N, C-alpha and C positions, 0 to 999 in steps of 0.2 A: 061923381064919389066921392064917398065919404072918405075922411082920410083912415080911418077906422078899419076900413073894410081894404085899403091899400095895404095897410100893413099886415095882416091878417093874409093877402094873398101872396106876398114876398115872403113870410115865415112858411107858408106852405108850400111854396115851389123851392126853397132851401131844404128842406124836411124831405122832399122826394129826392134831389140830389144828392144829399148824404146817403140815403137809402139805398139808392143805386149805385152809387160807389161802394159802399160795404158790399154789398151781394156780388160785385164784379170781382172784388178781391177776396171773396170766399169760394167763389165757383173756381179761380186760379189757382187755391191751396189745396183742391180737392183731386187736381190732375196730376198724376203719377207718371214721371217720364219711363217709357217701356222701351226693350230692345230686344230683337231676332236672334236667339241662341239655338244652339243644335243640343239635343236632347237624346237619349236612348230610348227608341220605341218599345224596348222590352230589358228584360233581365239580360246582360252580358256577361258571362264570366270569362275570368283571366286567360289570355292567349285567344282570345278573339280576333281572327284576321277580317279584317274589313276590307272586302274588296269593292270595286265600283259596281258588279254587277246586284251586289245585298245593299247597295248603300240607303236607298230607300227603303229597305224592309225592318234594317235597325237603326235607323236614327230617323227626325222628325225636327221641322222648325217650330220654335217654341218662342210666345211672348213672354217676356219675364221681367219684373221692375229691374230699373238699372243698379238701384241702390241697394238691392239681393243678391246680387251677383257675387261668386268667389274673385279672388284678383286675377285669376287665369281661367279665362274658358275659350271654348273653340265656335267660331261664329259663321265658320266657311266649311261647307260637305266635302269641298275639295282638299280639307286640311285633313282629311281622315280617310283616304283613300290608300290603299295598301299598307295600313298602319295595322299594328297589332295591339293589344291591350295590357299592359303589363299589371292591371289590376281589375276586379268585378266591377261593373258599372250598371247601377239599378236603373228600374224604368224611370223615365221623366229627371233622370239625374245629366248634368252636365258633363261634357268632357274636358279634363284640364291634359292640355299639352305635353304634360312633363308625364303623364300616363300612359303615352304614345309612344311606339319603338317600330323602326324597320329594318326589315332583315332576320335578324336571330328571330327564334321561334320562341326561346325562352329567355326573360329578363327576370335575374336576380337582384334582389335587394344588397344596397351597399353591404360591404364585409361580408357575404356570405358567398358559399360555393353550391354546388350541387352533387350529391351522392345516390344511390339508387340502390335499394333493398329488394330481394327477389320475395316476391308473396304472391297468394293467393287468393281466391274469391273469399274464401270460407274465413282467412286471416284477413280480410280487409273491409268488415263492415256489408257483406253480402253484395261488394261490389259499388256499395254507394260512396267511396272515397275515391273523391277525382280532383283535377287542377282546381288551385283555389283555396279547397277545404283545411282545416287545422285537425291534427291526428295527436295522438300520443302512442308512442311506441312502447309497448310493454313486453316484458321478458320472463321469462319462466326457466328457471335454471337449477339443476340437481347436482347436491353436494352429497356423496355419502349417499345413505337412506333418509337424507332428506330432500324437499321440495320448496323453492322460495319464488314468489310470482311479485313483480314488482314495476313502476314505470321507469323506464330505461331511457327516453327521450320525451318531453312535454311540449305541447304546443307548437309543432312541426308546421309549417306550411309544406302543402303539397305542391308541386308545379308541372308534372307528367305524370301520366298513369302509361306506361311502354313508350310509345314512342307521341301519344295524343297530348294536347296540351288544353285542349276545351273538352267539356262534357259532350256525350253524344245523345242524340235527339230523344232517347229515353232517358236520360239523365243518370244511367248507371254504363258500370263496364264489367258485363256479364262474364267476361272470361279475361283476365289478365296474368301478366307474367312479372312485372317488375313496376315498383312507383319509387317517383324520384322526388326530394326533399331540399328545400336551399336549407343549408346546414353551415355553421360555425366549425372551424378545425377541429377544436376540441370533440365537437358531437361525432364529427366523423370518425376521429379515432375512437371513440367509444364503441362506435355501432361497430366498426372492425373488430374490436377486443371479443363483444358478446358473441358475436359469431364464432371467432375462435374457441371460445368457453365452450360451445355448442349450448346457447341457449335459445329456447322455441320464440320466436318473435312474432307477434301480431298487431295490427293498428285498431284503435280505437277513436271512432268519429266524434271529433269536440262537438258541444251544439254551438252554435254561433254566436249565442249570448255568454256562454262563459268567457268569465274574465281570467287575467293571468292572476288575479290574487289567489286563484284557488292553487297555482303551483308554488306559492311562498314556500312551502316545507321541503320542495324537493329541492336537492344539493346534489351536483353532479358529482364532485368529488367522492360522497358517500357510496354513489351508484360504484363508481371506480372501485372502491375499498371491497365492496360486495363480491365484485368479480375476481378476488383475489384472498388467497389463503397461504396459510404456511407450507402446505405442501406442494401447492403450485401460485407461486409468486406471480403478480402480473400488473401492468400499470401501462400508464398512456405518455411518451415522450415526444420533444420535439413540437410540442402546440403552444409554445410562448411565443411572444413577438422577438423575442431576441435569440431564439432557437437553441435556447438551452433545455437542459434536461431535468429541472425544476419543476415540482408539481405546478402547473397552471392553476391561474384562478377559476372559481365556479363558472364564470361567463354563461350563466344560462340566462335563460327569459323570465323575468320576475323574479330574480334571486337577489333579496338583499343581504345574503351572508357572503359576498365575496372576498376573497383574502387578498391584502396587499401586496404588490409585485415582489416586496423583499421576503416574503413570508417563505421559507421552505418545507417547514413540516407539516403535515397534511391534518386538518382538524378532526379532532376526537370523532369517532362515530357514533351517533347518537340515533338508533333504531326507532321506528317507531313502535307505539306500545303494539303488542304481542305479533313483533317483527324480531326473532332472534337471530343474532349474528350468523353466518356459517360458522359450522366446526371444523376442527383441521381433521385432515384424512391421512391416517398410516398406509402406508405403500410399501411392499415387497417388491424383490425381482424376480421374475418369473420368466423361464422359458417358451417361448410360443416358437409351434412351427412357421417356418416360411414356403412350407408346401404342404399337399395332401400325401400323406403317407398311408401306404396300404397295410390293413392287418397282418399279425405275425412279423413285421418288420423287427429283424436283431436289433437291440440297443447295444451302439459302440460309439468309442471316441470318435472317430469319423462322422457318425452318422449325426452325433450331438451338434459336432464343429459345423458340418455343412446342413444341415435342415434345422436348426433352431437359431432363435436368436431371443437376447435378454431386455426383457422390457420390465418397466415400471407400472405395478397396478394396483389399486386399492385391495388392502388386505382382504376387508370383508368379503370385498367382489371375486377374490381369486383364492379362496378360503380351501385349504386342502392339496392346493398344487403342489407338484414336484420341483423343488428348487434345486434339487443337487441329484444328477443321474448316476453319481459314481457308482451308489450301491443297486443301481438297477443293470450295470452291463453284464451282459451274458443272457439276460432276459428279452422278452419281447411285447411288442405291443401289441396286445391282444386283439383290440376293436379298432386299432389304427386310429390317426390323427389326422384333424381337417385344420386348410391353412389358418393362419391367427389363433389356433385352439392351444390352451395347455394341456399338460399332461398330469394326471393324479394316480397316486399308488394303486388303485383301481382299476387303472387301462395296462397296468406292468404285469407280467407274470410269464408263466409257462404259453408257448405258441399252442394256439388250438389245434387239434388233430384234425388233418385232411381226412374226409372219408374217402374207403377205398375203393377203387372203379368195380362197377356193376356192371356183370356183360349182360346185354340186352337179349332178351328172350324173342324170338323170332315164330311166331306158328307155322307149321307144314302147309302148303298147299292142299287143296283136296284132292283126294286120289294118290296123295304122295307119300308113301310111307313113312314113319318118323324116324328119324335116327337117334339113337344113343350116343353122348359123346365116348370115346375110348376112356379105358378106365387104365391105371398102372396098376400093375400086379399087385397083390397085398404085401409080398415079402421085398417090395423093390421101396426103399425110405429114400427122401431127399435127402439130398447132402447138405448138412448146416453149414452156414457162412461163421467165420471167425467175428465176433463181437469185444469190443474192448469200451468199458467204463471209465467215464473222466468224472470226479466228484469236485464241484464248485462250490464252497465255502461262502456265504454273504450271511450279510446280519440278519437278512429275512428268512435263512436257512440254508438248507443242502439242496443243489440239483445236480443229476445227474445225467450229465453228457453222454449218451451213448452212439459208439460209432459203428459201424460195418464195415468188411471188407468185401467192397464189390470185383475187385480182383487184385492179383497179387502186387501187393506193395502200395495201393489204392483204397482208401478208407473214406467213407461217406456218413457224415452226423446223419441218425435217422431218427431220433427222438431225445426228449427230455423228460426224466422223470424225477419224482421224489424219493429218498429211500427206500420208502414205503413200496412203492411201485416197482422198484427196482428188485428187491425182497420177494416180493409174489412171484414177478415172472421168472425168478432164475430157481423157486420153487417148483412152480409149474414144470419148467424145462426138467429137473431130474424127475417128476413124476411120469413125464413123456418117456424119457430114459427108460 
């Protein structure tokens, strides 16, 4: 064999060996190490209890690249038995041991407590509000003759509906009584303040993609200020970490306007465009009834002391109310007064005369002769009883109290008349004589 051919063969063999080596290295780099982990077989809401019976229905084993795994994952099914989820887990998502709890039905985020609000289906997004969802608590407040609507709390985490910590199979709650939230102490106190002011509350279900940037204009201190006015001052105390009564910082989710702890004055209220501050309300002291009073009840000092109490009411609301009963003494409550009702001048006056009793007519039976009542002789006249009139003068006029002698030395009040009525009856009496 020629030397030239031998050299060519050696070169060809060397090139083949180099190609084989490079091919093996490229194949080795294409192989990615995978591991088996536990993932959710379906979407699991917060509060889901993983029992041994349901384990194979809600979780499955999946191979995933080792380099793409989170720092902490569950790789053994047994680690999930009798555990409860403290956050929602989507389908194909791995389980984090920190999101699993054992024992308590509800797991709250650090620094939060739980408070419940009584609310019905109509005020909770038709029952679609449930554990794990985010809601805004909207409030409606009436001050005087104006009504204001505003967000009371924003981006609140719902942890339970009634005693349920998971959604039903239908994904709704067709009947509900209470909804529980994860709240900070100041938020809980604000909710109590709103309920004591008579606010109407309802829940707005937030879209899952809505970020906290939408709540940057919300300021909890401005909401507290709105729930107070000059006539009905209010506020929140004891919400600071040191337990003092100084106004606490904003502390709301996504709020970049929080005040430093050493600041004691509330920030000025800057209402949004079209949102006027609440007007001051003028009140008056009004006497209202403690119990129901019958018509024609005489107005006396003892009656006012025992049956009425003084309350502060808005002046526009209690317009025309009687604030001083001194001028009404000796008169009567013509129409009566219901419990909690105040008295106006139109309800006070002379008592309504009672109708005289009517003799009932009974038809005679068939075949029975009709009988006529005995008549008094024409010359016999009834004996007139003695009468005595007492005139009572008030700022509203003169009232004649007429008394009649029913027995020797015993007198009974029979009527209250105006001077004109008394004069007419006296004239008729003289003509009858």
